[in-house]
C-alpha positions as a Markdown table, in Angstrom:
| # | Residue | x | y | z |
|---|---|---|---|---|
| 1 | Met | -0.2 | -0.2 | -0.3 |
| 2 | Lys | 1.2 | 3.7 | -0.8 |
| 3 | Leu | -0.3 | 6.8 | 1.1 |
| 4 | Ala | 0.9 | 10.6 | 0.6 |
| 5 | Thr | -0.7 | 13.7 | 1.9 |
| 6 | Leu | -1.8 | 16.1 | -0.3 |
| 7 | Lys | -1.2 | 19.9 | 0.2 |
| 8 | Asn | -4.0 | 21.9 | 1.2 |
| 9 | Leu | -4.6 | 24.7 | 3.7 |
| 10 | Gln | -4.3 | 22.2 | 6.3 |
| 11 | Arg | -0.7 | 21.8 | 8.6 |
| 12 | Asp | -1.3 | 17.9 | 8.6 |
| 13 | Gly | -2.7 | 17.8 | 4.5 |
| 14 | Cys | -5.2 | 15.8 | 3.7 |
| 15 | Leu | -4.4 | 11.9 | 3.6 |
| 16 | Val | -4.7 | 10.1 | -0.1 |
| 17 | Val | -3.9 | 6.5 | -1.0 |
| 18 | Val | -1.6 | 6.1 | -4.2 |
| 19 | Asn | -1.8 | 3.5 | -6.6 |
| 20 | Arg | 1.2 | 1.1 | -7.1 |
| 21 | Glu | 2.5 | 3.5 | -10.1 |
| 22 | Leu | 2.2 | 6.6 | -8.6 |
| 23 | Thr | -0.1 | 7.8 | -11.7 |
| 24 | Arg | -3.1 | 7.8 | -9.5 |
| 25 | Ala | -4.5 | 9.2 | -5.3 |
| 26 | Lys | -7.7 | 9.3 | -4.1 |
| 27 | Arg | -8.5 | 11.2 | -1.2 |
| 28 | Val | -10.3 | 9.0 | 1.7 |
| 29 | Pro | -11.5 | 11.5 | 4.2 |
| 30 | Asp | -14.7 | 8.5 | 5.4 |
| 31 | Ile | -11.6 | 6.9 | 7.1 |
| 32 | Ala | -9.1 | 9.2 | 8.3 |
| 33 | Pro | -8.0 | 12.7 | 7.0 |
| 34 | Thr | -4.6 | 12.9 | 7.9 |
| 35 | Leu | -2.0 | 10.0 | 7.7 |
| 36 | Gln | -1.5 | 11.0 | 11.7 |
| 37 | Ala | -4.8 | 10.1 | 11.8 |
| 38 | Ala | -5.0 | 7.1 | 10.1 |
| 39 | Leu | -1.7 | 5.8 | 12.6 |
| 40 | Asp | -3.0 | 6.9 | 15.9 |
| 41 | Asn | -6.4 | 4.2 | 14.9 |
| 42 | Trp | -4.3 | 1.8 | 12.8 |
| 43 | Gln | -6.0 | -1.0 | 14.0 |
| 44 | Tyr | -9.0 | -0.4 | 12.1 |
| 45 | Thr | -7.7 | 2.0 | 9.3 |
| 46 | Glu | -4.9 | -0.5 | 7.2 |
| 47 | Ala | -7.7 | -2.7 | 6.3 |
| 48 | Gln | -9.8 | 0.0 | 4.7 |
| 49 | Leu | -6.6 | 2.0 | 3.4 |
| 50 | Arg | -5.6 | -1.7 | 1.8 |
| 51 | Gln | -9.2 | -2.1 | 0.2 |
| 52 | Val | -9.2 | 1.5 | -1.7 |
| 53 | Tyr | -5.6 | 1.0 | -2.6 |
| 54 | Gln | -6.4 | -2.2 | -3.9 |
| 55 | Ser | -9.6 | -1.3 | -6.0 |
| 56 | Leu | -7.4 | 2.2 | -7.4 |
| 57 | Asn | -4.8 | -0.3 | -8.3 |
| 58 | Asp | -7.8 | -2.1 | -10.1 |
| 59 | Asp | -9.8 | 0.5 | -11.6 |
| 60 | Ala | -8.8 | 4.2 | -11.5 |
| 61 | Asn | -12.0 | 5.9 | -11.8 |
| 62 | Asp | -13.1 | 8.1 | -9.5 |
| 63 | Ser | -9.3 | 9.2 | -8.4 |
| 64 | Ile | -7.5 | 12.3 | -9.1 |
| 65 | Ala | -4.4 | 12.6 | -10.8 |
| 66 | Phe | -1.3 | 11.9 | -8.3 |
| 67 | Asp | 0.7 | 15.0 | -8.7 |
| 68 | Ala | 4.3 | 15.4 | -6.4 |
| 69 | Ser | 4.4 | 19.1 | -7.0 |
| 70 | Ile | 1.0 | 19.2 | -4.6 |
| 71 | Ile | 2.8 | 16.5 | -2.4 |
| 72 | Ala | 3.9 | 17.5 | 1.3 |
| 73 | Ala | 6.0 | 14.9 | 3.4 |
| 74 | Pro | 4.1 | 11.9 | 4.3 |
| 75 | Leu | 3.8 | 13.4 | 7.7 |
| 76 | Pro | 3.8 | 17.4 | 7.0 |
| 77 | Arg | 4.5 | 17.2 | 11.5 |
| 78 | Ala | 5.5 | 15.0 | 13.2 |
| 79 | Phe | 5.3 | 14.3 | 17.1 |
| 80 | Gln | 8.9 | 12.4 | 17.6 |
| 81 | Trp | 11.8 | 12.6 | 14.4 |
| 82 | Leu | 14.8 | 10.5 | 15.8 |
| 83 | Asp | 17.6 | 9.9 | 13.1 |
| 84 | Gly | 20.0 | 6.3 | 13.7 |
| 85 | Ser | 23.3 | 6.7 | 12.7 |
| 86 | Ala | 23.3 | 2.5 | 11.4 |
| 87 | Tyr | 26.0 | 2.3 | 8.6 |
| 88 | Leu | 29.4 | 2.1 | 10.5 |
| 89 | Ser | 31.5 | 3.2 | 7.5 |
| 90 | His | 29.4 | 6.6 | 7.3 |
| 91 | Val | 30.2 | 7.2 | 11.3 |
| 92 | Glu | 34.1 | 6.8 | 10.7 |
| 93 | Arg | 34.4 | 8.8 | 7.7 |
| 94 | Val | 32.3 | 11.5 | 9.6 |
| 95 | Arg | 33.8 | 11.7 | 12.5 |
| 96 | Lys | 37.4 | 11.1 | 10.5 |
| 97 | Ala | 36.7 | 14.5 | 8.9 |
| 98 | Arg | 36.0 | 16.7 | 11.8 |
| 99 | Gly | 38.7 | 15.3 | 13.9 |
| 100 | Ala | 36.6 | 13.1 | 16.1 |
| 101 | Ser | 37.5 | 9.6 | 17.9 |
| 102 | Leu | 35.1 | 6.9 | 17.5 |
| 103 | Pro | 33.1 | 5.5 | 20.4 |
| 104 | Asp | 33.9 | 2.6 | 22.5 |
| 105 | Ser | 30.5 | 1.0 | 22.0 |
| 106 | Leu | 30.5 | 2.2 | 17.9 |
| 107 | Leu | 29.6 | -1.9 | 17.4 |
| 108 | Asp | 26.8 | -2.6 | 19.6 |
| 109 | Asp | 25.2 | 0.9 | 20.6 |
| 110 | Pro | 23.2 | 2.9 | 17.9 |
| 111 | Leu | 24.1 | 6.5 | 17.8 |
| 112 | Met | 20.7 | 8.3 | 17.6 |
| 113 | Tyr | 19.4 | 12.0 | 17.9 |
| 114 | Gln | 15.9 | 13.6 | 18.4 |
| 115 | Gly | 15.9 | 16.1 | 15.8 |
| 116 | Gly | 13.1 | 18.9 | 14.5 |
| 117 | Ser | 9.7 | 17.2 | 13.8 |
| 118 | Asp | 7.5 | 20.8 | 13.4 |
| 119 | Thr | 7.9 | 21.7 | 9.5 |
| 120 | Leu | 9.0 | 18.5 | 7.1 |
| 121 | Leu | 9.7 | 19.0 | 3.9 |
| 122 | Gly | 7.8 | 18.3 | 1.0 |
| 123 | Val | 8.8 | 16.5 | -1.8 |
| 124 | His | 9.6 | 19.7 | -4.1 |
| 125 | Asp | 9.7 | 22.2 | -1.3 |
| 126 | Pro | 13.7 | 24.3 | -1.8 |
| 127 | Ile | 16.7 | 23.7 | 0.4 |
| 128 | Glu | 16.3 | 26.9 | 2.8 |
| 129 | Val | 19.1 | 28.4 | 4.2 |
| 130 | Ser | 20.8 | 31.8 | 5.0 |
| 131 | Ser | 24.6 | 31.4 | 4.2 |
| 132 | Gln | 25.9 | 29.0 | 2.1 |
| 133 | Glu | 29.3 | 29.6 | 4.3 |
| 134 | Trp | 27.5 | 26.8 | 6.6 |
| 135 | Gly | 28.0 | 24.0 | 4.4 |
| 136 | Ile | 24.9 | 22.4 | 2.9 |
| 137 | Asp | 24.9 | 19.1 | 2.6 |
| 138 | Phe | 22.3 | 16.0 | 1.4 |
| 139 | Glu | 22.3 | 13.0 | 3.2 |
| 140 | Ala | 20.5 | 9.9 | 1.3 |
| 141 | Glu | 19.0 | 7.4 | 4.1 |
| 142 | Val | 15.7 | 5.8 | 4.9 |
| 143 | Gly | 13.1 | 5.9 | 7.5 |
| 144 | Ile | 10.4 | 3.9 | 9.0 |
| 145 | Ile | 7.6 | 5.4 | 10.9 |
| 146 | Thr | 5.6 | 3.3 | 13.7 |
| 147 | Asp | 2.9 | 2.9 | 15.5 |
| 148 | Asp | 2.1 | 2.8 | 19.0 |
| 149 | Val | 4.8 | 1.3 | 20.7 |
| 150 | Ala | 5.8 | 0.4 | 24.5 |
| 151 | Ala | 8.7 | 1.1 | 26.4 |
| 152 | Gly | 11.0 | -1.3 | 26.9 |
| 153 | Val | 9.8 | -3.6 | 23.6 |
| 154 | Thr | 12.4 | -6.2 | 22.3 |
| 155 | Ala | 14.0 | -5.8 | 18.4 |
| 156 | Gln | 12.0 | -9.3 | 18.1 |
| 157 | Gln | 8.9 | -7.5 | 19.1 |
| 158 | Ala | 9.6 | -3.9 | 17.1 |
| 159 | Thr | 9.4 | -5.4 | 13.9 |
| 160 | Ala | 5.6 | -5.7 | 14.1 |
| 161 | His | 5.5 | -2.0 | 15.1 |
| 162 | Ile | 7.2 | -0.7 | 11.1 |
| 163 | Lys | 4.3 | 0.2 | 9.6 |
| 164 | Leu | 5.5 | 2.6 | 6.5 |
| 165 | Val | 8.5 | 3.0 | 4.9 |
| 166 | Val | 9.9 | 6.1 | 2.8 |
| 167 | Leu | 13.1 | 8.3 | 2.1 |
| 168 | Ile | 14.5 | 11.1 | 3.1 |
| 169 | Asn | 16.7 | 13.8 | 2.8 |
| 170 | Asp | 18.2 | 14.9 | 6.0 |
| 171 | Ile | 19.8 | 18.1 | 5.8 |
| 172 | Ser | 23.0 | 18.8 | 7.2 |
| 173 | Leu | 25.0 | 22.2 | 7.8 |
| 174 | Arg | 28.5 | 21.0 | 8.2 |
| 175 | Asn | 30.0 | 23.7 | 9.5 |
| 176 | Leu | 28.3 | 24.5 | 12.0 |
| 177 | Ile | 28.3 | 20.5 | 13.5 |
| 178 | Pro | 31.7 | 21.0 | 14.6 |
| 179 | Asn | 31.6 | 23.7 | 17.6 |
| 180 | Glu | 27.8 | 23.1 | 18.4 |
| 181 | Leu | 28.9 | 19.0 | 19.0 |
| 182 | Ala | 32.0 | 20.3 | 21.4 |
| 183 | Lys | 29.7 | 22.0 | 23.6 |
| 184 | Gly | 28.7 | 18.4 | 24.6 |
| 185 | Phe | 24.7 | 18.9 | 24.3 |
| 186 | Gly | 24.0 | 17.4 | 20.6 |
| 187 | Phe | 22.6 | 19.1 | 16.9 |
| 188 | Leu | 20.0 | 22.0 | 16.8 |
| 189 | His | 21.8 | 24.5 | 14.4 |
| 190 | Gly | 23.3 | 22.0 | 11.7 |
| 191 | Lys | 20.4 | 20.3 | 10.9 |
| 192 | Pro | 17.6 | 22.0 | 9.4 |
| 193 | Ser | 14.5 | 20.6 | 8.5 |
| 194 | Ser | 14.3 | 17.7 | 6.3 |
| 195 | Ala | 12.8 | 16.3 | 3.7 |
| 196 | Phe | 10.8 | 13.1 | 2.4 |
| 197 | Ser | 9.6 | 11.2 | -0.3 |
| 198 | Pro | 6.5 | 11.9 | -2.2 |
| 199 | Val | 4.6 | 8.4 | -0.8 |
| 200 | Ala | 5.3 | 6.0 | 2.3 |
| 201 | Val | 5.2 | 2.4 | 1.8 |
| 202 | Thr | 4.2 | -0.3 | 3.7 |
| 203 | Pro | 7.0 | -2.9 | 4.2 |
| 204 | Asp | 4.8 | -5.8 | 2.0 |
| 205 | Glu | 4.8 | -3.0 | -0.7 |
| 206 | Leu | 9.2 | -4.2 | -1.0 |
| 207 | Gly | 8.7 | -7.6 | -1.7 |
| 208 | Asn | 11.4 | -9.8 | -0.9 |
| 209 | Ala | 13.5 | -6.4 | -0.7 |
| 210 | Trp | 12.7 | -5.9 | 2.4 |
| 211 | Gln | 14.1 | -8.7 | 5.0 |
| 212 | Asp | 15.3 | -8.8 | 8.9 |
| 213 | Ser | 13.5 | -4.9 | 9.0 |
| 214 | Lys | 16.1 | -3.4 | 6.2 |
| 215 | Leu | 15.6 | -2.3 | 2.7 |
| 216 | His | 17.9 | -4.2 | 0.4 |
| 217 | Leu | 18.0 | -1.9 | -3.0 |
| 218 | Pro | 19.8 | 1.0 | -3.7 |
| 219 | Ile | 19.3 | 4.6 | -3.9 |
| 220 | His | 19.9 | 6.9 | -6.4 |
| 221 | Val | 21.3 | 10.3 | -5.8 |
| 222 | Tyr | 21.8 | 12.8 | -8.3 |
| 223 | Trp | 23.0 | 16.4 | -8.1 |
| 224 | Asn | 22.7 | 18.9 | -10.7 |
| 225 | Glu | 21.1 | 15.3 | -13.1 |
| 226 | Gln | 24.6 | 13.2 | -12.3 |
| 227 | Leu | 24.5 | 10.5 | -10.4 |
| 228 | Phe | 26.5 | 10.8 | -7.0 |
| 229 | Gly | 26.0 | 7.4 | -5.6 |
| 230 | Gln | 23.9 | 4.3 | -6.0 |
| 231 | Ala | 24.8 | 2.4 | -2.0 |
| 232 | Asp | 22.7 | -0.2 | -0.9 |
| 233 | Ala | 21.0 | 0.5 | 1.7 |
| 234 | Gly | 20.9 | -3.3 | 2.9 |
| 235 | Ala | 24.1 | -3.9 | 2.4 |
| 236 | Asp | 26.0 | -2.7 | 5.2 |
| 237 | Met | 23.6 | -1.7 | 7.5 |
| 238 | His | 24.9 | -2.4 | 10.9 |
| 239 | Phe | 21.4 | -1.6 | 12.9 |
| 240 | Asn | 18.0 | -2.7 | 11.5 |
| 241 | Phe | 15.2 | -0.8 | 12.2 |
| 242 | Ala | 14.0 | -3.0 | 14.4 |
| 243 | Arg | 17.2 | -2.9 | 16.8 |
| 244 | Leu | 16.6 | 0.7 | 16.3 |
| 245 | Ile | 13.1 | 1.0 | 17.5 |
| 246 | Ser | 14.3 | -0.9 | 20.5 |
| 247 | His | 16.9 | 1.6 | 21.8 |
| 248 | Ala | 14.8 | 4.5 | 21.2 |
| 249 | Ala | 11.7 | 3.5 | 23.4 |
| 250 | Lys | 14.4 | 1.6 | 26.0 |
| 251 | Thr | 13.0 | 4.1 | 28.8 |
| 252 | Arg | 10.2 | 5.9 | 27.1 |
| 253 | Asp | 6.7 | 5.2 | 25.0 |
| 254 | Leu | 7.1 | 5.8 | 21.4 |
| 255 | Cys | 3.8 | 7.3 | 20.2 |
| 256 | Ala | 2.0 | 6.3 | 16.9 |
| 257 | Gly | 3.6 | 8.5 | 14.0 |
| 258 | Thr | 6.8 | 8.7 | 15.4 |
| 259 | Ile | 9.5 | 8.7 | 12.5 |
| 260 | Ile | 12.8 | 6.6 | 12.7 |
| 261 | Gly | 16.2 | 7.7 | 10.0 |
| 262 | Ser | 18.6 | 4.8 | 9.2 |
| 263 | Gly | 21.2 | 7.6 | 8.9 |
| 264 | Thr | 23.2 | 8.1 | 5.9 |
| 265 | Ile | 22.9 | 5.1 | 3.6 |
| 266 | Ser | 27.1 | 4.0 | 3.4 |
| 267 | Asn | 29.0 | 1.1 | 1.6 |
| 268 | Tyr | 32.5 | 0.0 | 2.6 |
| 269 | Asn | 32.7 | -0.7 | -0.8 |
| 270 | Phe | 33.2 | 3.0 | -2.4 |
| 271 | Asn | 32.5 | 2.4 | -5.8 |
| 272 | Thr | 28.8 | 2.9 | -5.4 |
| 273 | Gly | 29.9 | 6.4 | -4.6 |
| 274 | Cys | 28.6 | 8.5 | -1.8 |
| 275 | Ser | 24.7 | 9.7 | -0.6 |
| 276 | Cys | 26.2 | 12.8 | 1.1 |
| 277 | Ile | 29.1 | 15.1 | -0.2 |
| 278 | Val | 31.3 | 15.1 | 3.4 |
| 279 | Glu | 32.0 | 11.4 | 2.7 |
| 280 | Lys | 33.2 | 12.3 | -0.8 |
| 281 | Arg | 35.0 | 14.5 | 1.0 |
| 282 | Val | 37.0 | 12.4 | 3.7 |
| 283 | Val | 38.2 | 10.2 | 0.5 |
| 284 | Glu | 39.7 | 12.5 | -1.4 |
| 285 | Ile | 41.2 | 14.1 | 2.1 |
| 286 | Ser | 42.5 | 10.5 | 2.1 |
| 287 | Asp | 43.8 | 9.8 | -1.7 |
| 288 | Ser | 45.5 | 13.3 | -2.4 |
| 289 | Gly | 45.8 | 15.3 | 1.4 |
| 290 | Asn | 42.9 | 18.0 | -0.3 |
| 291 | Ala | 38.9 | 17.7 | -0.1 |
| 292 | Gln | 38.1 | 18.8 | -3.6 |
| 293 | Thr | 34.5 | 18.6 | -3.9 |
| 294 | Asp | 32.6 | 21.9 | -2.2 |
| 295 | Tyr | 29.0 | 21.8 | -0.7 |
| 296 | Leu | 25.9 | 22.2 | -2.2 |
| 297 | His | 25.8 | 26.1 | -3.7 |
| 298 | Asp | 22.7 | 28.2 | -4.5 |
| 299 | Gly | 20.8 | 26.4 | -7.5 |
| 300 | Asp | 22.0 | 23.2 | -7.0 |
| 301 | Lys | 19.7 | 20.4 | -7.5 |
| 302 | Val | 19.7 | 17.0 | -5.9 |
| 303 | Arg | 17.1 | 14.3 | -6.4 |
| 304 | Ile | 16.5 | 11.2 | -4.0 |
| 305 | Glu | 15.4 | 8.1 | -5.4 |
| 306 | Met | 15.0 | 4.4 | -5.1 |
| 307 | Ser | 12.9 | 1.7 | -7.3 |
| 308 | Asp | 12.4 | -1.5 | -7.8 |
| 309 | Arg | 14.0 | -4.7 | -9.3 |
| 310 | Thr | 11.7 | -4.0 | -12.5 |
| 311 | Gly | 12.7 | -0.2 | -12.6 |
| 312 | Gln | 9.5 | 1.0 | -11.1 |
| 313 | Ser | 10.0 | 4.2 | -8.7 |
| 314 | Ile | 8.9 | 2.7 | -5.1 |
| 315 | Phe | 8.2 | 6.1 | -3.1 |
| 316 | Gly | 8.3 | 9.0 | -6.1 |
| 317 | Ala | 11.8 | 11.1 | -6.3 |
| 318 | Ile | 12.6 | 13.4 | -3.7 |
| 319 | Glu | 13.9 | 16.8 | -6.0 |
| 320 | Gln | 15.2 | 19.9 | -4.2 |
| 321 | Glu | 16.7 | 23.0 | -5.4 |
| 322 | Val | 19.0 | 25.5 | -3.2 |
| 323 | Lys | 17.7 | 28.4 | -2.3 |
| 324 | Ser | 20.5 | 30.1 | 0.4 |
| 325 | Cys | 18.2 | 33.6 | 0.9 |
| 326 | Arg | 15.3 | 33.3 | 3.5 |
């Protein structure tokens, strides 16, 4: 099943069911006005939404054209947005870039921070910052959305709480992050609003690409229409999503609509390219002593997309342009 949020005059938009080919959509106000409302009552709404999805795939009558330009993030604002760092190759490279040592618990204890979730960007919303000197970077990720999760849930139990899967552009301001982290109190200025794929999909929609609470497909990242990376999201994911949920819920409940990100997708095999600029800069410094690749500039365009093994786009594409003046 594929779900999206149509922009309207309300903060949380309007829930629509989208067909498999991402060409048609149907509003479902009689089932749930918003995605958050659907998640709040998932045990009742899921079956009804699946019936609409099946009907939409069988017969597109009584539907509207799916237009990504008027689509918000699946959850335009969320009660909670947590981002992990499940790819150790990324952790190692990024910490090396800022001269930070690796934590002793790296292999056993996931890294995770709580990001700002009050304004989540839609697929075509621009990357707006006040200064290019802040080091604007994209980060391609996979994320999941949960239903209600009880504190203390085990990783085995957590698998059942993964209700939807999304793609994320977790935008980072690299030149602000080192001084911010040096204070010892986590991200704030270095992590502006993240952007999300046009649609969120249920795990069963991914077929055998969804195994062990991981998505085993490459994510394609384009910078100004040039392929920048195609890392496999499943290959080197050290902590799967069930483990990330269990970590997040160690001491507290997670409410329905909690979003958890994988962290930047990264492979130890550098031939797959990069999902963020800072990784390429680290490799350049290691090879030549200098970083040749600059961060994003005003007018630069970023595209993040994932296709199934037949070439069909699963989530639609995140397509954003940098606008460096607010």
